[in-house]
C-alpha positions as CSV (number, residue, x, y, z in Angstrom):
1,X,0.0,0.0,0.0
2,X,1.5,3.3,-1.0
3,X,1.5,6.0,1.6
4,X,0.4,9.0,-0.4
5,X,0.2,11.5,2.4
6,X,3.8,10.6,3.4
7,X,5.0,11.1,-0.1
8,X,3.0,14.3,-0.6
9,X,4.4,15.8,2.6
10,X,7.9,14.8,1.7
11,X,7.5,16.3,-1.8
12,X,6.5,19.7,-0.3
13,X,9.9,19.7,1.4
14,X,12.0,18.5,-1.5
15,X,13.3,15.5,-3.2
16,X,14.2,12.3,-1.3
17,X,18.0,13.0,-1.4
18,X,17.3,16.4,0.3
19,X,14.8,15.1,3.0
20,X,16.3,11.6,3.9
21,X,19.4,13.0,5.6
22,X,17.2,15.3,7.7
23,X,15.4,12.2,8.9
24,X,18.6,10.2,9.5
25,X,17.7,7.5,7.0
26,X,18.8,6.5,3.5
27,X,17.1,7.6,0.3
28,X,16.3,4.0,-0.4
29,X,14.7,3.5,3.0
30,X,12.6,6.6,2.5
31,X,11.4,5.4,-0.9
32,X,10.5,2.0,0.6
33,X,8.6,3.6,3.4
34,X,6.6,5.8,0.9
35,X,5.9,2.8,-1.3
36,X,4.8,0.7,1.7
37,X,7.5,-1.9,1.0
38,X,8.8,-1.6,4.6
39,X,7.2,-0.5,7.9
40,X,9.0,2.0,10.2
41,X,10.2,1.1,13.6
42,X,8.2,2.7,16.4
43,X,11.0,5.2,17.0
44,X,11.1,6.2,13.3
45,X,7.3,6.4,13.1
46,X,7.3,8.9,15.8
47,X,10.3,10.8,14.4
48,X,8.4,11.1,11.1
49,X,5.3,12.1,12.9
50,X,7.1,15.0,14.6
51,X,9.0,16.0,11.5
52,X,5.9,16.3,9.4
53,X,3.6,17.4,12.2
54,X,1.1,14.7,11.6
55,X,-0.2,11.8,13.7
56,X,1.4,8.5,13.1
57,X,-1.9,6.9,12.1
58,X,-2.2,9.6,9.3
59,X,1.2,8.8,7.9
60,X,0.9,5.0,8.3
61,X,-2.8,4.1,8.3
62,X,-1.8,0.5,7.1
63,X,0.4,0.0,10.2
64,X,-1.7,1.5,12.9
65,X,-5.2,0.3,13.4
66,X,-7.3,2.7,15.5
67,X,-9.3,1.1,18.2
68,X,-12.7,2.7,18.5
């Protein structure tokens, strides 16, 4: 599952080679996160959440299932 919001937010800040170092991850890892090929660690999920000022469940709806 592609993570369109994550990709959109990253694109507003620049290309992957510009953004990935700010996150402390490789360009390849960022691409795989955006494409849904890999899931983030809990630490990285919250780091991305803070970086993009969005809730983790918004960035990774396929990873986090909200309990109602």
